[in-house]
N, C-alpha and C positions, 0 to 999 in steps of 0.2 A: 504493499499500499504506500501511496506517495502522500506525505503529509504537506500541510500548507508551508511550513518551514522549509521542506526539501524543494517544494516549487520555488519559493523565494530565493533559494540558493542557486537553482538551476537559472533563474534570471539574471542573477548577479554573475554567473560565470559566462553567460552569453555577453553581458555588458562589457566585461573586461577581456573579450577574445579568447576565452576558453573552449575547449572541446569537452562535451559531456555525453555518456552513455545514458539513455534514457528508454523508458517503456512508452510505447504508443499502443494504438488499439489493434495492431496486428503483430508486430515483432519488435524486439529492441533496435534502437537506432543510434546513430551519433549524430550530434547537433553542435552546431556553431553559428556565430553571427554570420549572414550572408553576406554582409559588406565589409568584412576584415579579411584582406587577403591573406594574411599568415594564419589565421584561424581556418580558413578554407584548405590552404596547403596542408596543414597539419592533419585535418581530417582525412584528406584524400591520401596522405602519406600512411596514416594508419591504417588504412584499408588495402593499401598497395593497388589503388585504383588509378588509372590514367587521369591526369588533369584536365584532359580535354572533353571528358565524358560528363554529360549535365547530370545534376542533382535536382531534387525537388526543394521547394521552399514550403515550410510548415506554419500554418497559424494555428494556435489552439482555440480560437474562436472564430466561426464564420463570418460575424459582422466585421471583425477586424480585416479578415482577408479581402472581404469585398469592399471595404473602404480604401484599401490600399490599391485596389485596382479599378478606380472609377472609369477608366476607358473602356471597359468591357462592354459590348452591346447588350441591349435588353434580352436578346433570345439566349445568349451565352450566360449572362447573369441567371436567368430564371433556371436554366439547366444546372448552374452551379448550386443554386439554393435547392433543387431538388435533391441533389447528389450528395451535398455536404450538409453537415459533418458525416463521415463515413469512411470506409476503409477503401476508397479510391484515390488515385492520383489523376488529376485532370491536366491534359496538356492544353494549355490555353493560348490564343494569340497575345503576343507582347509587343505592340508596336513601338511602345516608349522605351523598350529594352531595359526594364526594371530587373533588378537582381541579376546582373550579368555575370558575377562569379558562379551563380547556380546554373546559368543558361548554357554555359561554356562558349567558346569562340566560334562554334560551327553553327549555332542555331540561336543567335541573340533574340531572335523574334518569337520564340516559343518559352513559354514558362511551365514548369511543372508545380502544381499547387496541391498540398494535402491538408486538410482539416479533420483531425481524427475525431472518431465518436468515442469520447472518452468514458468508460466504464466508471462506476462509484468508486473505485479503488485508486482511480487516476483522476478524479474529478478536480483537484486542486490545482493542476496544471492548467485550466482553464483561466487561472488568474495571471498566467504568463502573457504579457503584452508584445513581447517580441516576436517578430518572425525570425525563424531559424533555417539555415540551410540543413537538410537532413538526408542521411542515407543509411541502409541498414548496417547494424554494428557487425558486419563479418569481414572476412578477408575477401578481396574481389574474386567472385565466382564460387564462395563458399556458401554453406547452408545458412539460412536466415535463422538467428538465434530467438527462441522463444522463452527463455529464461537468463537471467543475468550470468549464471556460471556456464551458460553455452557461449557467451561472448569470448572470442579467442583472449587468452592471457595477454597476448602482445599488444592488444587493444586497451584491455582493462588497466593494465600497468602503466600506460603512458596517457590515457584520458585525464582531465582535470577534476572529472567529477562522475561517480556512478550512482545512479538512481535505481533502486529494485522496486519494481511494481509487481513483483510475483511472476507467476507463469502466465504467458499470454497466449493467444490463440495460434501463433506461429505460421499464419499464412499470409504473405505480403498482400499488399493493395492492388487492387485491379486497376490498370492503366488504361484511362478513356482519352482518346484523341477528340477534342473538340476545337481544333484550330480553325476548320472552315464551318463550323456549326451555324455561326451568325449569319453567314452569306448563303449557305445552300442546305442547312439543316441536316448535312451528312455527320456522323460520327462513327468512330471504330474503337473496337477493343484491342489494344496492342499486347496487352498481358491480362489473362484472366487468373484473379486471385481470390481475395477474400469474399468480393462481391460478385455473384453469378451473372454471367451475360443477360439472361433474361430479367433479372432485377433492374439491370441499368436500362434495358429496353423499355422496361415499364416506366421507368421514371422519365425517359427522354420521348 
């Protein structure tokens, strides 16, 4: 269980450019401030992930996520409201190139967005107002950890903060491409995970 004090410590860790292991609604993740280059570099190095691969930006409340992206069109915004919070990663158009360190150099016009559906044990994380760059707390290509002790020791030993939220579902988020949804209503599932394809279809 994550306490209010632990959530506050997590916020402070993000504010000073730290890297944290934390529980989401799917698997354990790594988080850092998305606009701090050294923090992003450390997060990628801990995973052994290529620095040109994009990551997602996570907000812990849907209203904060949508406030941060006022340029979203009404159709896309409505889709996001239907799907979030939830165990999905939405690929959204990013014409203003927000959070460039998360998008990577190859696709600055596309942003991956997560807003987790926090169970009661993780509810205090809703008080975190910081957006975070997040990626699964595994080594690149490795299994997604559902418990803190499944996070590789090399990651746990070098992260600045470890938050234990108990055992999680263990299935990563479903990735839904909404990059052209505003214009043509088309969407695609690029990775089916915790949310089934027919659930996404009903929402959209």
